All heavy atoms as TSV, in Angstrom:
chain	resi	resn	atom	element	x	y	z
A	1	MET	N	N	-20.271	25.236	237.108
A	1	MET	CA	C	-21.161	26.017	236.286
A	1	MET	C	C	-20.813	25.808	234.819
A	1	MET	O	O	-19.650	25.900	234.430
A	1	MET	CB	C	-21.023	27.497	236.646
A	1	MET	CG	C	-21.752	28.399	235.685
A	1	MET	SD	S	-21.492	30.148	235.973
A	1	MET	CE	C	-22.779	30.445	237.154
A	2	LYS	N	N	-21.811	25.514	234.026
A	2	LYS	CA	C	-21.595	25.291	232.601
A	2	LYS	C	C	-21.412	26.632	231.897
A	2	LYS	O	O	-22.172	27.567	232.096
A	2	LYS	CB	C	-22.776	24.541	231.999
A	2	LYS	CG	C	-22.569	24.193	230.561
A	2	LYS	CD	C	-23.704	23.367	230.020
A	2	LYS	CE	C	-23.418	23.098	228.552
A	2	LYS	NZ	N	-24.441	22.352	227.903
A	3	ILE	N	N	-20.400	26.706	231.052
A	3	ILE	CA	C	-20.121	27.912	230.287
A	3	ILE	C	C	-20.979	27.891	229.023
A	3	ILE	O	O	-21.085	26.869	228.346
A	3	ILE	CB	C	-18.623	27.991	229.953
A	3	ILE	CG1	C	-17.850	28.205	231.250
A	3	ILE	CG2	C	-18.343	29.105	228.947
A	3	ILE	CD1	C	-16.355	28.137	231.119
A	4	THR	N	N	-21.588	29.052	228.735
A	4	THR	CA	C	-22.425	29.180	227.546
A	4	THR	C	C	-21.916	30.328	226.680
A	4	THR	O	O	-21.168	31.186	227.150
A	4	THR	CB	C	-23.894	29.463	227.915
A	4	THR	OG1	O	-23.976	30.754	228.532
A	4	THR	CG2	C	-24.444	28.389	228.850
A	5	LYS	N	N	-22.356	30.365	225.438
A	5	LYS	CA	C	-21.916	31.404	224.507
A	5	LYS	C	C	-22.442	32.780	224.884
A	5	LYS	O	O	-21.917	33.792	224.436
A	5	LYS	CB	C	-22.316	31.040	223.083
A	5	LYS	CG	C	-23.810	30.995	222.843
A	5	LYS	CD	C	-24.120	30.577	221.430
A	5	LYS	CE	C	-25.624	30.537	221.202
A	5	LYS	NZ	N	-25.926	30.142	219.839
A	6	ASP	N	N	-23.446	32.840	225.739
A	6	ASP	CA	C	-24.034	34.113	226.155
A	6	ASP	C	C	-23.314	34.748	227.341
A	6	ASP	O	O	-23.616	35.891	227.694
A	6	ASP	CB	C	-25.512	33.918	226.513
A	6	ASP	CG	C	-26.308	33.356	225.351
A	6	ASP	OD1	O	-26.221	33.912	224.242
A	6	ASP	OD2	O	-26.995	32.344	225.561
A	7	MET	N	N	-22.398	34.029	227.959
A	7	MET	CA	C	-21.646	34.570	229.104
A	7	MET	C	C	-20.588	35.550	228.609
A	7	MET	O	O	-20.060	35.406	227.513
A	7	MET	CB	C	-20.977	33.433	229.884
A	7	MET	CG	C	-21.958	32.508	230.560
A	7	MET	SD	S	-21.134	31.098	231.345
A	7	MET	CE	C	-20.432	31.896	232.779
A	8	THR	N	N	-20.286	36.542	229.443
A	8	THR	CA	C	-19.230	37.483	229.071
A	8	THR	C	C	-17.872	36.859	229.367
A	8	THR	O	O	-17.762	35.941	230.185
A	8	THR	CB	C	-19.344	38.811	229.832
A	8	THR	OG1	O	-19.119	38.567	231.220
A	8	THR	CG2	C	-20.690	39.486	229.601
A	9	ILE	N	N	-16.849	37.403	228.712
A	9	ILE	CA	C	-15.484	36.923	228.946
A	9	ILE	C	C	-15.138	37.090	230.423
A	9	ILE	O	O	-14.543	36.204	231.033
A	9	ILE	CB	C	-14.475	37.687	228.052
A	9	ILE	CG1	C	-14.817	37.518	226.566
A	9	ILE	CG2	C	-13.048	37.273	228.358
A	9	ILE	CD1	C	-14.733	36.124	226.025
A	10	GLY	N	N	-15.532	38.216	230.995
A	10	GLY	CA	C	-15.275	38.462	232.419
A	10	GLY	C	C	-15.897	37.404	233.310
A	10	GLY	O	O	-15.261	36.909	234.238
A	11	GLU	N	N	-17.144	37.047	233.053
A	11	GLU	CA	C	-17.839	36.012	233.832
A	11	GLU	C	C	-17.114	34.673	233.727
A	11	GLU	O	O	-16.951	33.966	234.718
A	11	GLU	CB	C	-19.261	35.792	233.315
A	11	GLU	CG	C	-20.262	36.836	233.668
A	11	GLU	CD	C	-21.612	36.505	233.039
A	11	GLU	OE1	O	-21.698	36.492	231.786
A	11	GLU	OE2	O	-22.556	36.251	233.796
A	12	ILE	N	N	-16.717	34.343	232.512
A	12	ILE	CA	C	-16.076	33.053	232.270
A	12	ILE	C	C	-14.766	32.958	233.041
A	12	ILE	O	O	-14.488	31.951	233.687
A	12	ILE	CB	C	-15.857	32.831	230.759
A	12	ILE	CG1	C	-17.213	32.671	230.068
A	12	ILE	CG2	C	-14.959	31.630	230.496
A	12	ILE	CD1	C	-17.162	32.757	228.564
A	13	ILE	N	N	-13.972	34.000	233.004
A	13	ILE	CA	C	-12.680	33.983	233.690
A	13	ILE	C	C	-12.871	33.975	235.203
A	13	ILE	O	O	-12.134	33.300	235.919
A	13	ILE	CB	C	-11.801	35.153	233.217
A	13	ILE	CG1	C	-11.430	34.913	231.753
A	13	ILE	CG2	C	-10.546	35.289	234.083
A	13	ILE	CD1	C	-10.727	36.064	231.084
A	14	ARG	N	N	-13.882	34.679	235.698
A	14	ARG	CA	C	-14.158	34.646	237.148
A	14	ARG	C	C	-14.643	33.265	237.572
A	14	ARG	O	O	-14.327	32.790	238.655
A	14	ARG	CB	C	-15.176	35.716	237.531
A	14	ARG	CG	C	-14.597	37.114	237.563
A	14	ARG	CD	C	-15.563	38.118	238.169
A	14	ARG	NE	N	-16.801	38.262	237.429
A	14	ARG	CZ	C	-16.971	39.024	236.358
A	14	ARG	NH1	N	-15.949	39.712	235.874
A	14	ARG	NH2	N	-18.139	39.110	235.763
A	15	THR	N	N	-15.413	32.611	236.703
A	15	THR	CA	C	-15.945	31.280	236.994
A	15	THR	C	C	-14.843	30.220	236.950
A	15	THR	O	O	-14.812	29.315	237.775
A	15	THR	CB	C	-17.043	30.908	235.966
A	15	THR	OG1	O	-18.065	31.875	236.048
A	15	THR	CG2	C	-17.602	29.542	236.219
A	16	ASN	N	N	-13.956	30.356	235.959
A	16	ASN	CA	C	-12.904	29.361	235.758
A	16	ASN	C	C	-11.617	30.072	235.344
A	16	ASN	O	O	-11.441	30.380	234.163
A	16	ASN	CB	C	-13.334	28.365	234.677
A	16	ASN	CG	C	-12.272	27.329	234.381
A	16	ASN	OD1	O	-11.244	27.264	235.042
A	16	ASN	ND2	N	-12.509	26.523	233.368
A	17	PRO	N	N	-10.714	30.338	236.293
A	17	PRO	CA	C	-9.457	31.026	235.957
A	17	PRO	C	C	-8.636	30.317	234.874
A	17	PRO	O	O	-7.873	30.960	234.163
A	17	PRO	CB	C	-8.703	31.050	237.286
A	17	PRO	CG	C	-9.762	30.945	238.333
A	17	PRO	CD	C	-10.833	30.071	237.713
A	18	ASN	N	N	-8.798	29.017	234.707
A	18	ASN	CA	C	-8.088	28.283	233.651
A	18	ASN	C	C	-8.605	28.638	232.266
A	18	ASN	O	O	-7.961	28.327	231.262
A	18	ASN	CB	C	-8.224	26.776	233.864
A	18	ASN	CG	C	-7.562	26.326	235.149
A	18	ASN	OD1	O	-6.571	26.891	235.568
A	18	ASN	ND2	N	-8.141	25.322	235.782
A	19	ALA	N	N	-9.762	29.267	232.198
A	19	ALA	CA	C	-10.357	29.614	230.913
A	19	ALA	C	C	-9.492	30.600	230.133
A	19	ALA	O	O	-9.476	30.568	228.908
A	19	ALA	CB	C	-11.754	30.200	231.113
A	20	ALA	N	N	-8.771	31.461	230.831
A	20	ALA	CA	C	-7.924	32.448	230.146
A	20	ALA	C	C	-6.923	31.751	229.230
A	20	ALA	O	O	-6.733	32.162	228.080
A	20	ALA	CB	C	-7.203	33.325	231.169
A	21	GLN	N	N	-6.309	30.699	229.715
A	21	GLN	CA	C	-5.330	29.969	228.914
A	21	GLN	C	C	-5.999	29.315	227.700
A	21	GLN	O	O	-5.442	29.303	226.603
A	21	GLN	CB	C	-4.643	28.915	229.777
A	21	GLN	CG	C	-3.530	28.193	229.054
A	21	GLN	CD	C	-2.789	27.233	229.978
A	21	GLN	OE1	O	-3.096	27.102	231.148
A	21	GLN	NE2	N	-1.809	26.555	229.439
A	22	ILE	N	N	-7.181	28.792	227.882
A	22	ILE	CA	C	-7.908	28.158	226.784
A	22	ILE	C	C	-8.288	29.201	225.737
A	22	ILE	O	O	-8.101	28.984	224.537
A	22	ILE	CB	C	-9.162	27.433	227.311
A	22	ILE	CG1	C	-8.735	26.287	228.241
A	22	ILE	CG2	C	-10.027	26.908	226.161
A	22	ILE	CD1	C	-9.830	25.765	229.116
A	23	LEU	N	N	-8.792	30.340	226.186
A	23	LEU	CA	C	-9.173	31.406	225.259
A	23	LEU	C	C	-7.965	31.885	224.464
A	23	LEU	O	O	-8.051	32.070	223.251
A	23	LEU	CB	C	-9.809	32.564	226.025
A	23	LEU	CG	C	-11.171	32.270	226.653
A	23	LEU	CD1	C	-11.564	33.376	227.621
A	23	LEU	CD2	C	-12.226	32.086	225.587
A	24	MET	N	N	-6.846	32.066	225.130
A	24	MET	CA	C	-5.639	32.502	224.433
A	24	MET	C	C	-5.161	31.434	223.452
A	24	MET	O	O	-4.670	31.744	222.374
A	24	MET	CB	C	-4.549	32.877	225.427
A	24	MET	CG	C	-4.850	34.196	226.122
A	24	MET	SD	S	-3.505	34.853	227.121
A	24	MET	CE	C	-3.454	33.685	228.460
A	25	GLY	N	N	-5.327	30.167	223.812
A	25	GLY	CA	C	-4.948	29.075	222.930
A	25	GLY	C	C	-5.762	29.055	221.645
A	25	GLY	O	O	-5.301	28.586	220.612
A	26	PHE	N	N	-6.975	29.586	221.720
A	26	PHE	CA	C	-7.833	29.676	220.538
A	26	PHE	C	C	-7.536	30.941	219.732
A	26	PHE	O	O	-8.151	31.173	218.711
A	26	PHE	CB	C	-9.306	29.663	220.949
A	26	PHE	CG	C	-9.917	28.285	220.984
A	26	PHE	CD1	C	-9.672	27.431	222.040
A	26	PHE	CD2	C	-10.742	27.847	219.963
A	26	PHE	CE1	C	-10.232	26.161	222.082
A	26	PHE	CE2	C	-11.303	26.586	219.991
A	26	PHE	CZ	C	-11.047	25.733	221.050
A	27	GLY	N	N	-6.626	31.785	220.227
A	27	GLY	CA	C	-6.250	32.990	219.492
A	27	GLY	C	C	-6.879	34.264	219.994
A	27	GLY	O	O	-6.817	35.302	219.351
A	28	MET	N	N	-7.486	34.211	221.171
A	28	MET	CA	C	-8.116	35.379	221.757
A	28	MET	C	C	-7.132	36.020	222.739
A	28	MET	O	O	-7.206	35.809	223.945
A	28	MET	CB	C	-9.410	34.964	222.457
A	28	MET	CG	C	-10.394	36.069	222.651
A	28	MET	SD	S	-11.947	35.462	223.364
A	28	MET	CE	C	-12.600	34.461	222.032
A	29	GLY	N	N	-6.198	36.807	222.209
A	29	GLY	CA	C	-5.135	37.364	223.030
A	29	GLY	C	C	-5.487	38.611	223.809
A	29	GLY	O	O	-4.723	39.059	224.647
A	30	CYS	N	N	-6.646	39.188	223.555
A	30	CYS	CA	C	-6.983	40.460	224.201
A	30	CYS	C	C	-7.959	40.285	225.355
A	30	CYS	O	O	-8.723	41.199	225.668
A	30	CYS	CB	C	-7.550	41.422	223.166
A	30	CYS	SG	S	-9.046	40.813	222.375
A	31	ILE	N	N	-7.943	39.156	226.014
A	31	ILE	CA	C	-8.926	38.897	227.068
A	31	ILE	C	C	-8.762	39.796	228.287
A	31	ILE	O	O	-9.662	39.920	229.083
A	31	ILE	CB	C	-8.910	37.416	227.507
A	31	ILE	CG1	C	-7.532	37.037	228.014
A	31	ILE	CG2	C	-9.384	36.520	226.396
A	31	ILE	CD1	C	-7.470	35.683	228.634
A	32	GLY	N	N	-7.614	40.444	228.410
A	32	GLY	CA	C	-7.388	41.312	229.561
A	32	GLY	C	C	-7.853	42.739	229.352
A	32	GLY	O	O	-7.945	43.504	230.298
A	33	CYS	N	N	-8.192	43.113	228.119
A	33	CYS	CA	C	-8.594	44.501	227.881
A	33	CYS	C	C	-10.001	44.730	228.430
A	33	CYS	O	O	-10.826	43.819	228.452
A	33	CYS	CB	C	-8.486	44.864	226.406
A	33	CYS	SG	S	-9.728	44.155	225.346
A	34	PRO	N	N	-10.273	45.945	228.908
A	34	PRO	CA	C	-11.576	46.224	229.528
A	34	PRO	C	C	-12.774	45.925	228.630
A	34	PRO	O	O	-13.792	45.436	229.109
A	34	PRO	CB	C	-11.503	47.714	229.848
A	34	PRO	CG	C	-10.046	48.005	229.953
A	34	PRO	CD	C	-9.371	47.069	228.980
A	35	ALA	N	N	-12.676	46.194	227.351
A	35	ALA	CA	C	-13.812	45.958	226.454
A	35	ALA	C	C	-14.175	44.479	226.383
A	35	ALA	O	O	-15.356	44.134	226.315
A	35	ALA	CB	C	-13.501	46.489	225.060
A	36	SER	N	N	-13.183	43.621	226.417
A	36	SER	CA	C	-13.470	42.187	226.289
A	36	SER	C	C	-14.196	41.640	227.506
A	36	SER	O	O	-14.911	40.651	227.397
A	36	SER	CB	C	-12.188	41.396	226.060
A	36	SER	OG	O	-11.427	41.314	227.242
A	37	GLN	N	N	-14.046	42.267	228.648
A	37	GLN	CA	C	-14.682	41.779	229.868
A	37	GLN	C	C	-16.206	41.817	229.773
A	37	GLN	O	O	-16.886	41.016	230.388
A	37	GLN	CB	C	-14.202	42.590	231.073
A	37	GLN	CG	C	-12.718	42.472	231.336
A	37	GLN	CD	C	-12.269	41.047	231.590
A	37	GLN	OE1	O	-12.713	40.410	232.522
A	37	GLN	NE2	N	-11.390	40.548	230.749
A	38	ALA	N	N	-16.745	42.751	228.985
A	38	ALA	CA	C	-18.191	42.885	228.837
A	38	ALA	C	C	-18.708	42.237	227.559
A	38	ALA	O	O	-19.909	42.206	227.317
A	38	ALA	CB	C	-18.576	44.359	228.863
A	39	GLU	N	N	-17.816	41.706	226.754
A	39	GLU	CA	C	-18.183	41.075	225.489
A	39	GLU	C	C	-18.594	39.630	225.750
A	39	GLU	O	O	-17.974	38.942	226.551
A	39	GLU	CB	C	-16.959	41.125	224.578
A	39	GLU	CG	C	-17.177	40.770	223.161
A	39	GLU	CD	C	-15.930	41.049	222.331
A	39	GLU	OE1	O	-14.822	40.671	222.739
A	39	GLU	OE2	O	-16.084	41.651	221.270
A	40	THR	N	N	-19.639	39.170	225.063
A	40	THR	CA	C	-20.023	37.771	225.240
A	40	THR	C	C	-19.043	36.871	224.498
A	40	THR	O	O	-18.354	37.314	223.583
A	40	THR	CB	C	-21.452	37.479	224.714
A	40	THR	OG1	O	-21.461	37.623	223.301
A	40	THR	CG2	C	-22.484	38.361	225.382
A	41	LEU	N	N	-19.026	35.633	224.886
A	41	LEU	CA	C	-18.159	34.663	224.232
A	41	LEU	C	C	-18.510	34.557	222.747
A	41	LEU	O	O	-17.631	34.482	221.902
A	41	LEU	CB	C	-18.285	33.302	224.917
A	41	LEU	CG	C	-17.346	32.220	224.450
A	41	LEU	CD1	C	-15.891	32.624	224.666
A	41	LEU	CD2	C	-17.636	30.916	225.178
A	42	GLU	N	N	-19.791	34.607	222.444
A	42	GLU	CA	C	-20.214	34.515	221.045
A	42	GLU	C	C	-19.726	35.727	220.244
A	42	GLU	O	O	-19.222	35.579	219.130
A	42	GLU	CB	C	-21.729	34.406	220.953
A	42	GLU	CG	C	-22.224	34.217	219.534
A	42	GLU	CD	C	-23.698	33.892	219.471
A	42	GLU	OE1	O	-24.480	34.425	220.285
A	42	GLU	OE2	O	-24.068	33.092	218.598
A	43	GLU	N	N	-19.850	36.925	220.813
A	43	GLU	CA	C	-19.375	38.137	220.129
A	43	GLU	C	C	-17.870	38.061	219.881
A	43	GLU	O	O	-17.393	38.363	218.789
A	43	GLU	CB	C	-19.700	39.381	220.954
A	43	GLU	CG	C	-21.175	39.697	221.049
A	43	GLU	CD	C	-21.504	40.723	222.106
A	43	GLU	OE1	O	-20.710	40.942	223.049
A	43	GLU	OE2	O	-22.584	41.326	222.001
A	44	ALA	N	N	-17.139	37.666	220.906
A	44	ALA	CA	C	-15.682	37.579	220.782
A	44	ALA	C	C	-15.277	36.536	219.748
A	44	ALA	O	O	-14.354	36.758	218.971
A	44	ALA	CB	C	-15.057	37.251	222.135
A	45	SER	N	N	-15.970	35.415	219.717
A	45	SER	CA	C	-15.616	34.369	218.753
A	45	SER	C	C	-15.886	34.828	217.324
A	45	SER	O	O	-15.139	34.484	216.413
A	45	SER	CB	C	-16.354	33.064	219.058
A	45	SER	OG	O	-17.728	33.193	218.801
A	46	GLN	N	N	-16.933	35.616	217.131
A	46	GLN	CA	C	-17.234	36.134	215.800
A	46	GLN	C	C	-16.155	37.113	215.351
A	46	GLN	O	O	-15.706	37.061	214.204
A	46	GLN	CB	C	-18.599	36.816	215.786
A	46	GLN	CG	C	-19.747	35.838	215.898
A	46	GLN	CD	C	-21.096	36.520	216.049
A	46	GLN	OE1	O	-21.186	37.719	216.287
A	46	GLN	NE2	N	-22.160	35.748	215.917
A	47	VAL	N	N	-15.735	37.994	216.248
A	47	VAL	CA	C	-14.702	38.979	215.926
A	47	VAL	C	C	-13.398	38.291	215.540
A	47	VAL	O	O	-12.696	38.717	214.626
A	47	VAL	CB	C	-14.468	39.937	217.125
A	47	VAL	CG1	C	-13.220	40.777	216.935
A	47	VAL	CG2	C	-15.680	40.820	217.330
A	48	HIS	N	N	-13.087	37.188	216.229
A	48	HIS	CA	C	-11.826	36.491	216.007
A	48	HIS	C	C	-11.944	35.318	215.022
A	48	HIS	O	O	-10.975	34.589	214.807
A	48	HIS	CB	C	-11.253	36.006	217.340
A	48	HIS	CG	C	-10.835	37.124	218.232
A	48	HIS	ND1	N	-9.659	37.807	218.065
A	48	HIS	CD2	C	-11.446	37.699	219.292
A	48	HIS	CE1	C	-9.551	38.747	218.982
A	48	HIS	NE2	N	-10.638	38.704	219.737
A	49	GLY	N	N	-13.132	35.127	214.453
A	49	GLY	CA	C	-13.321	34.076	213.453
A	49	GLY	C	C	-13.184	32.671	214.011
A	49	GLY	O	O	-12.642	31.782	213.349
A	50	MET	N	N	-13.687	32.467	215.213
A	50	MET	CA	C	-13.579	31.154	215.862
A	50	MET	C	C	-14.893	30.385	215.769
A	50	MET	O	O	-15.956	30.976	215.666
A	50	MET	CB	C	-13.247	31.338	217.339
A	50	MET	CG	C	-11.947	32.010	217.583
A	50	MET	SD	S	-11.792	32.343	219.337
A	50	MET	CE	C	-10.328	33.326	219.312
A	51	ASP	N	N	-14.799	29.075	215.866
A	51	ASP	CA	C	-15.976	28.212	215.924
A	51	ASP	C	C	-16.486	28.224	217.363
A	51	ASP	O	O	-15.856	27.666	218.265
A	51	ASP	CB	C	-15.595	26.795	215.493
A	51	ASP	CG	C	-16.781	25.852	215.469
A	51	ASP	OD1	O	-17.660	25.946	216.358
A	51	ASP	OD2	O	-16.812	25.006	214.572
A	52	ILE	N	N	-17.634	28.868	217.592
A	52	ILE	CA	C	-18.167	29.026	218.947
A	52	ILE	C	C	-18.427	27.685	219.618
A	52	ILE	O	O	-18.184	27.521	220.814
A	52	ILE	CB	C	-19.444	29.910	218.955
A	52	ILE	CG1	C	-19.933	30.183	220.374
A	52	ILE	CG2	C	-20.534	29.290	218.119
A	52	ILE	CD1	C	-19.012	30.966	221.242
A	53	ASN	N	N	-18.891	26.698	218.872
A	53	ASN	CA	C	-19.199	25.397	219.473
A	53	ASN	C	C	-17.939	24.693	219.973
A	53	ASN	O	O	-17.940	24.116	221.065
A	53	ASN	CB	C	-19.967	24.520	218.492
A	53	ASN	CG	C	-21.321	25.112	218.160
A	53	ASN	OD1	O	-22.034	25.581	219.041
A	53	ASN	ND2	N	-21.673	25.121	216.896
A	54	LYS	N	N	-16.866	24.751	219.190
A	54	LYS	CA	C	-15.603	24.137	219.625
A	54	LYS	C	C	-15.052	24.856	220.850
A	54	LYS	O	O	-14.525	24.225	221.762
A	54	LYS	CB	C	-14.577	24.174	218.497
A	54	LYS	CG	C	-14.864	23.207	217.390
A	54	LYS	CD	C	-13.792	23.265	216.318
A	54	LYS	CE	C	-14.119	22.332	215.167
A	54	LYS	NZ	N	-13.135	22.418	214.088
A	55	LEU	N	N	-15.183	26.177	220.865
A	55	LEU	CA	C	-14.678	26.963	221.990
A	55	LEU	C	C	-15.452	26.656	223.270
A	55	LEU	O	O	-14.857	26.410	224.316
A	55	LEU	CB	C	-14.761	28.451	221.648
A	55	LEU	CG	C	-14.210	29.431	222.667
A	55	LEU	CD1	C	-12.773	29.118	223.049
A	55	LEU	CD2	C	-14.318	30.860	222.137
A	56	VAL	N	N	-16.770	26.621	223.191
A	56	VAL	CA	C	-17.600	26.301	224.362
A	56	VAL	C	C	-17.289	24.893	224.862
A	56	VAL	O	O	-17.142	24.669	226.071
A	56	VAL	CB	C	-19.109	26.463	224.039
A	56	VAL	CG1	C	-19.978	25.882	225.141
A	56	VAL	CG2	C	-19.448	27.924	223.816
A	57	ASP	N	N	-17.155	23.940	223.954
A	57	ASP	CA	C	-16.823	22.561	224.346
A	57	ASP	C	C	-15.484	22.508	225.081
A	57	ASP	O	O	-15.357	21.857	226.113
A	57	ASP	CB	C	-16.777	21.637	223.132
A	57	ASP	CG	C	-18.157	21.347	222.562
A	57	ASP	OD1	O	-19.172	21.606	223.246
A	57	ASP	OD2	O	-18.212	20.861	221.419
A	58	ALA	N	N	-14.491	23.203	224.542
A	58	ALA	CA	C	-13.163	23.203	225.162
A	58	ALA	C	C	-13.211	23.821	226.553
A	58	ALA	O	O	-12.594	23.317	227.497
A	58	ALA	CB	C	-12.155	23.937	224.281
A	59	LEU	N	N	-13.932	24.909	226.704
A	59	LEU	CA	C	-14.034	25.567	228.006
A	59	LEU	C	C	-14.754	24.683	229.023
A	59	LEU	O	O	-14.353	24.612	230.179
A	59	LEU	CB	C	-14.753	26.908	227.859
A	59	LEU	CG	C	-13.955	27.996	227.161
A	59	LEU	CD1	C	-14.861	29.136	226.721
A	59	LEU	CD2	C	-12.826	28.503	228.040
A	60	ASN	N	N	-15.792	23.985	228.591
A	60	ASN	CA	C	-16.540	23.132	229.517
A	60	ASN	C	C	-15.787	21.848	229.854
A	60	ASN	O	O	-16.008	21.288	230.929
A	60	ASN	CB	C	-17.932	22.838	228.962
A	60	ASN	CG	C	-18.866	24.005	229.154
A	60	ASN	OD1	O	-18.927	24.567	230.239
A	60	ASN	ND2	N	-19.564	24.380	228.111
A	61	GLN	N	N	-14.905	21.389	228.999
A	61	GLN	CA	C	-14.128	20.189	229.287
A	61	GLN	C	C	-13.015	20.472	230.297
A	61	GLN	O	O	-12.546	19.563	230.957
A	61	GLN	CB	C	-13.514	19.632	228.007
A	61	GLN	CG	C	-14.500	18.992	227.091
A	61	GLN	CD	C	-13.867	18.565	225.774
A	61	GLN	OE1	O	-12.664	18.637	225.584
A	61	GLN	NE2	N	-14.693	18.130	224.827
A	62	ASN	N	N	-12.597	21.717	230.400
A	62	ASN	CA	C	-11.449	22.056	231.237
A	62	ASN	C	C	-11.835	22.855	232.473
A	62	ASN	O	O	-11.145	23.768	232.867
A	62	ASN	CB	C	-10.435	22.843	230.395
A	62	ASN	CG	C	-9.775	21.958	229.374
A	62	ASN	OD1	O	-8.995	21.101	229.722
A	62	ASN	ND2	N	-10.151	22.128	228.124
A	63	GLN	N	N	-12.955	22.504	233.068
A	63	GLN	CA	C	-13.369	23.213	234.292
A	63	GLN	C	C	-12.851	22.507	235.504
A	63	GLN	O	O	-12.725	21.362	235.597
A	63	GLN	CB	C	-14.886	23.315	234.350
A	63	GLN	CG	C	-15.399	24.346	233.395
A	63	GLN	CD	C	-16.824	24.725	233.725
A	63	GLN	OE1	O	-17.210	24.791	234.865
A	63	GLN	NE2	N	-17.597	24.976	232.698
């Protein structure tokens, strides 16, 4: 399944358990908190000042 910026953090981690390590590598250390599970990847990247396109590419390369 291709990961998109509209998917929630929870969906992404359920789809690809390796995604947690990638997200943390980009500086998203709070992926385990309940609020982040319902947050979209795009919302989370904006909060953390990340480049959404680079993050989506990295997640899709490591599935």
